[in-house]
C-alpha positions as CSV (number, residue, x, y, z in Angstrom):
1,M,1.0,-11.2,5.7
2,L,0.6,-8.2,8.0
3,L,0.1,-4.7,6.6
4,V,1.4,-1.9,8.9
5,I,0.6,1.7,8.3
6,D,2.0,4.8,10.0
7,V,0.1,8.0,9.1
8,G,2.1,11.2,9.7
9,N,1.2,14.8,9.0
10,T,3.5,14.9,5.9
11,N,4.2,11.3,4.9
12,T,2.5,7.9,5.3
13,V,4.7,4.9,5.6
14,L,3.5,1.4,4.8
15,G,5.1,-2.0,5.3
16,V,4.2,-5.6,4.6
17,F,5.6,-8.3,7.0
18,A,5.4,-12.0,6.2
19,R,6.1,-15.0,8.3
20,A,9.4,-16.7,8.0
21,A,9.4,-19.2,5.1
22,S,10.6,-22.0,7.2
23,A,8.4,-21.3,10.2
24,V,6.0,-23.9,11.4
25,P,3.2,-23.0,13.9
26,G,4.3,-24.0,17.4
27,N,7.9,-24.8,16.4
28,S,9.4,-21.4,15.9
29,P,11.9,-20.1,18.5
30,G,10.1,-18.6,21.6
31,S,6.7,-19.7,20.5
32,S,4.3,-21.8,22.5
33,P,2.6,-25.0,21.1
34,G,-0.3,-24.2,18.9
35,R,0.7,-20.5,18.5
36,S,1.5,-19.2,15.0
37,P,5.0,-17.8,14.5
38,G,5.4,-14.0,14.3
39,Y,5.7,-11.9,11.2
40,E,9.5,-11.7,11.0
41,R,10.3,-10.6,7.4
42,L,9.7,-7.2,6.0
43,V,9.0,-7.9,2.3
44,A,8.1,-4.4,1.1
45,N,7.8,-0.8,2.4
46,W,6.8,2.5,0.9
47,R,6.7,6.2,1.8
48,V,3.9,8.3,0.2
49,A,2.6,11.8,0.8
50,T,-0.2,12.1,3.3
51,S,-3.3,13.4,1.5
52,R,-6.2,14.7,3.6
53,T,-8.4,15.2,0.6
54,S,-8.1,11.7,-1.0
55,T,-11.2,9.6,-1.1
56,V,-11.5,6.0,0.0
57,D,-11.2,4.8,-3.5
58,E,-8.2,6.9,-4.3
59,Y,-6.4,5.5,-1.3
60,G,-7.6,2.0,-2.3
61,V,-6.2,2.3,-5.8
62,L,-2.9,3.7,-4.4
63,F,-2.5,0.7,-2.1
64,R,-3.4,-1.8,-4.8
65,N,-0.9,-0.2,-7.2
66,L,1.9,-0.4,-4.6
67,F,1.1,-4.0,-4.0
68,S,1.0,-4.8,-7.7
69,M,4.5,-3.2,-8.3
70,A,5.9,-5.3,-5.4
71,G,4.3,-8.5,-6.7
72,L,2.0,-8.9,-3.7
73,E,-1.6,-9.9,-3.5
74,A,-4.1,-8.0,-1.4
75,Q,-5.8,-11.4,-0.5
76,G,-2.6,-12.4,1.2
77,I,-3.1,-9.7,3.9
78,H,-4.5,-11.3,7.1
79,G,-4.1,-8.4,9.4
80,I,-3.7,-4.6,9.4
81,V,-2.4,-2.3,12.2
82,I,-2.4,1.5,12.0
83,S,-0.9,4.4,14.0
84,S,-2.1,7.8,13.0
85,V,-1.6,11.4,14.1
86,V,-4.1,12.7,11.5
87,P,-7.6,11.9,13.0
88,P,-9.6,13.1,10.0
89,L,-8.0,10.3,7.9
90,D,-8.9,7.5,10.4
91,P,-12.4,6.8,9.0
92,V,-11.1,7.0,5.5
93,L,-8.4,4.4,6.1
94,R,-10.8,2.3,8.1
95,Q,-13.1,2.1,5.0
96,V,-10.1,1.4,2.8
97,C,-9.2,-1.6,4.9
98,E,-12.8,-2.9,4.9
99,R,-13.5,-2.3,1.2
100,Y,-10.2,-3.3,-0.4
101,F,-8.8,-5.9,2.1
102,N,-12.1,-7.1,3.7
103,L,-10.5,-6.6,7.2
104,R,-11.0,-4.4,10.2
105,P,-7.8,-2.6,11.1
106,L,-6.3,-2.5,14.6
107,Y,-5.7,1.1,15.6
108,I,-3.0,2.1,18.1
109,E,-5.3,3.9,20.6
110,P,-6.2,3.9,24.3
111,G,-6.9,0.4,25.5
112,I,-4.3,-1.3,23.2
113,K,-1.7,-3.4,25.0
114,T,1.7,-2.0,24.2
115,G,3.7,-3.7,26.9
116,M,5.1,-0.3,27.9
117,P,3.8,1.7,30.9
118,V,3.3,5.4,29.9
119,H,4.5,7.8,32.7
120,Y,2.9,10.9,31.2
121,D,0.6,13.2,33.2
122,N,-2.1,12.3,30.8
123,P,-1.2,9.1,28.8
124,A,-4.0,9.9,26.3
125,E,-1.9,13.0,25.1
126,V,0.9,10.9,23.8
127,G,1.0,10.5,20.0
128,A,0.5,6.9,18.9
129,D,3.7,6.9,16.9
130,R,5.8,8.1,19.9
131,V,4.9,5.0,21.9
132,V,5.2,2.7,18.9
133,N,8.8,4.0,18.4
134,G,9.6,3.6,22.1
135,V,8.3,0.0,22.1
136,A,10.5,-0.9,19.0
137,A,13.6,0.9,20.3
138,F,13.4,-0.9,23.7
139,E,12.8,-4.2,22.0
140,K,15.7,-3.8,19.6
141,Y,18.3,-1.8,21.5
142,G,17.4,-2.1,25.1
143,G,17.1,0.6,27.7
144,P,17.5,3.3,28.6
145,C,17.1,4.7,25.2
146,I,16.1,7.9,23.3
147,V,14.3,7.9,19.9
148,V,14.7,11.0,17.8
149,D,12.0,11.0,15.1
150,F,12.6,13.6,12.4
151,G,9.1,14.2,11.0
152,T,7.0,17.2,10.5
153,A,7.8,17.9,14.1
154,T,11.0,16.4,15.7
155,T,10.3,14.4,18.8
156,F,12.7,13.1,21.4
157,D,11.1,10.1,23.3
158,C,12.8,8.7,26.4
159,V,12.4,5.1,27.7
160,S,13.8,3.9,31.0
161,A,16.0,0.9,31.6
162,K,12.8,-0.9,32.8
163,G,11.0,-0.2,29.5
164,E,8.8,2.7,30.8
165,Y,7.9,5.5,28.5
166,L,9.0,8.6,30.4
167,G,8.1,11.4,28.1
168,G,10.3,13.6,26.0
169,V,10.7,16.8,23.9
170,I,8.8,18.1,20.9
171,C,10.1,20.9,18.6
172,P,9.4,22.2,15.1
173,G,10.9,20.0,12.4
174,I,13.6,21.3,10.1
175,G,11.1,21.5,7.2
176,I,8.8,23.8,9.3
177,S,11.8,25.9,10.3
178,A,12.8,26.3,6.7
179,D,9.3,27.2,5.5
180,A,9.0,29.9,8.2
181,L,12.3,31.4,7.0
182,F,11.3,31.5,3.4
183,E,7.8,32.8,4.0
184,R,9.0,35.7,6.3
185,T,11.8,36.9,4.1
186,A,11.4,38.7,0.8
187,R,14.7,38.0,-0.9
188,L,15.8,34.6,0.4
189,P,15.1,31.7,-2.0
190,R,13.7,28.3,-1.1
191,V,16.5,25.8,-1.0
192,E,17.0,22.1,-0.8
193,I,17.6,21.0,2.8
194,R,20.9,19.1,2.6
195,K,24.3,18.9,4.3
196,P,26.6,21.6,2.6
197,A,30.2,20.9,1.6
198,R,31.5,23.4,4.2
199,V,30.1,25.5,7.0
200,I,31.0,28.9,5.6
201,G,28.7,29.5,2.7
202,S,30.1,31.5,-0.3
203,N,26.7,32.3,-1.7
204,T,23.1,32.7,-0.5
205,V,22.1,29.1,-1.2
206,G,25.2,27.7,0.6
207,S,24.7,30.1,3.5
208,L,21.0,29.1,3.9
209,Q,21.8,25.4,3.7
210,S,24.6,25.7,6.2
211,G,22.4,27.6,8.6
212,L,19.5,25.1,8.3
213,Y,21.6,22.0,8.6
214,Y,24.2,23.0,11.2
215,G,21.7,25.1,13.1
216,Y,19.3,22.2,13.4
217,L,22.1,19.8,14.2
218,G,23.1,22.0,17.0
219,L,19.5,22.0,18.3
220,V,19.4,18.2,18.2
221,D,22.8,17.7,19.9
222,G,22.0,20.3,22.5
223,I,18.8,18.7,23.5
224,L,20.4,15.2,23.5
225,E,23.2,16.4,25.7
226,L,20.7,17.5,28.4
227,L,18.6,14.3,28.1
228,L,21.7,12.1,28.4
229,A,22.7,14.0,31.5
230,E,19.4,12.9,33.0
231,L,19.2,9.3,31.7
232,G,22.9,8.4,31.8
233,A,25.8,8.2,29.3
234,E,25.0,4.6,28.6
235,T,21.7,5.5,27.0
236,H,21.1,4.3,23.4
237,V,20.2,7.0,20.9
238,I,18.3,6.1,17.8
239,A,17.2,8.3,14.9
240,T,14.3,7.6,12.6
241,G,11.9,9.5,10.3
242,G,12.2,11.0,6.9
243,L,15.3,13.1,7.6
244,G,16.8,10.7,10.2
245,S,19.6,9.6,8.0
246,M,20.7,13.1,7.0
247,I,20.7,14.7,10.5
248,G,21.4,11.5,12.4
249,T,24.7,10.7,10.7
250,G,26.0,14.2,11.6
251,S,25.1,14.0,15.3
252,K,27.8,13.2,17.9
253,Y,25.3,11.5,20.1
254,I,23.1,9.5,17.6
255,K,24.7,6.1,17.1
256,N,21.9,4.2,15.3
257,V,19.8,5.3,12.3
258,D,16.7,3.0,11.9
259,D,14.4,4.2,9.1
260,L,12.0,1.3,9.7
261,L,11.7,1.6,13.5
262,T,8.0,2.6,13.5
263,L,7.0,-0.2,11.2
264,E,8.8,-2.7,13.5
265,G,7.0,-1.2,16.5
266,L,3.6,-1.6,14.9
267,R,4.5,-5.3,14.2
268,I,5.6,-5.9,17.8
269,I,2.4,-4.3,19.2
270,W,0.2,-6.3,16.8
271,E,1.7,-9.5,18.0
272,R,1.3,-8.4,21.7
273,N,-2.5,-8.0,21.2
274,A,-3.7,-11.5,20.9
275,G,-7.3,-10.7,21.7
276,A,-7.5,-7.5,19.6
277,R,-5.7,-9.4,16.8
278,A,-8.5,-12.0,16.7
279,K,-11.1,-9.3,16.4
280,S,-9.2,-7.4,13.7
281,T,-8.6,-10.3,11.5
282,E,-12.2,-11.3,11.2
283,A,-13.7,-10.7,7.7
284,V,-16.1,-7.7,7.3
285,P,-19.7,-8.8,6.8
286,K,-21.0,-8.6,3.3
287,A,-23.3,-5.8,4.1
288,A,-20.4,-3.6,5.2
289,I,-18.6,-3.6,1.8
290,K,-19.4,-3.6,-1.9
291,P,-18.5,-6.0,-3.3
292,S,-17.4,-8.5,-0.7
293,P,-15.1,-11.3,-2.0
294,K,-15.3,-13.3,1.2
295,S,-18.2,-14.6,3.3
296,A,-18.7,-13.0,6.7
297,Q,-17.0,-14.6,9.6
298,P,-18.5,-14.9,13.1
299,K,-17.6,-12.1,15.4
300,S,-15.5,-12.5,18.6
301,R,-15.3,-10.2,21.5
302,N,-12.1,-9.6,23.4
303,G,-11.2,-7.5,26.4
304,G,-8.3,-6.9,28.8
305,A,-6.6,-4.1,30.6
306,S,-4.2,-2.0,28.6
307,V,-0.6,-1.8,29.8
308,G,0.2,1.6,28.1
309,S,-2.3,4.0,26.5
310,T,-1.7,6.1,23.5
311,S,-3.7,8.5,21.4
312,R,-3.8,9.8,17.9
313,S,-2.7,13.4,18.5
314,A,-1.9,15.9,15.8
315,R,1.8,16.3,16.0
């Protein structure tokens, strides 16, 4: 199985992919002789709060508990790939992978082969999750396409018809906008962010919910209208992220809501990194973890030019 982890500022999303039950190495569609089939089945996924203060053991216990509830064994994980926009957590999660899974994780970072050229002035500035989303969207829906990721920040990422990452738009997420309103006003209460029954609110709570939902929906559709004018009317628009379903279903431009898009992108990039994959799946030497359930495996060194570079930027 393959463990994929997307670390965001607010939430961390995890998924476990398994190979198709009927797959035989070298005989799966599109595979070459002697090459193992890809991880095609998503067997479990979870969304948990991102904690910057949790220790290695606390994260390890959390992961093990999630696996236990899903009836999965940690020993069944043969690879781990991570995208992160929270750099302080990178060494913590690296130790979790080594101590609790006896594996070195593959991080989405500069030098990783994504299969997608990044046409940014400085490709290292692009958040890892943004390129991961672009890779998945182009693979699943074709291009040109726009991915709207409703996270702590809302990002609009544009991919050309040739599969090139062009750039996009970043704006405050609806949660940040709501927090700013509540913190700067003395008499307005904190309300649940949801689609109200009608636009005209008959009380304070209803008025706030209407302003937050329809105001943000107007922002999203306004930006998409301008982006579609540049990319063309045939552009696919996909929503993802924690609030993707709520906002995406109300948009007149968003036609697809894909909550698992980032997990799919991590899986795709993992399978495109044959050399990095071999290095990441090697067992951690005994001296590196306590205790070590497996014996150390010989190291392998792999190289190769990257196609598209990404970075772990705080978004």
